[in-house]
C-alpha positions, 0 to 999 in steps of 0.5 A: 513503523512501516506496515507495508511498501508497494512498487510499480513494474513495467511487466507485472507478469515478469515481475510476479514470476521473479518475486514468486521465486525469490520470496519463497525461500524467506517465507513469503508468497502471494497472498492477495490479488485485489485488482488486475495486476496488483498482487500482495506478497507476505506471510499471513495475516496481511501482505507487506510488499506489493507490486502493481503495473507502471503508471506512466507519468511526466519526467519518468517519475515513478510513484512509491506507495509507503504505508505507516502502521497505526495503533488505532483508527484514531491515529489514522484519522489524525494522520489524514487530518494533519496531512490535509492541513498541510495541503496534501492532495487527498487520494482516499479519505479514511475508511475500511478497505474490506477488499484487503481484508476485514478490519483494514482501515486506511487513509492515502494522501499524496506527499509533496513529491507525489508519492502515495502515503497511507497510514493503516490500522488492522484492528477492527472498530 
């Protein structure tokens, strides 16, 4: 069900040094850095644990990112439609994200608590 999880870090450099060390014995390593301060860890073919800079928010809220696996692009589209129908804030409509890897198809919405929730399919069209 879960595809990947992302956390925000107050000091990404320090967090990266920590995760470089502690994930190595588990077979995890840096796989991709698609933007400054954003690092994806895992075992090939794609990362399943992400760190990124802390985004200041009201009342100390720290947004989480949870991505659910989808078996098809149609399932991603259906996830997105169901979320929008229930009033979810649209972060990114369904599309390919080649900066992550070829064939990455995902949609991002905000859940009722403000978290970034995604459905992703890794299969090509």
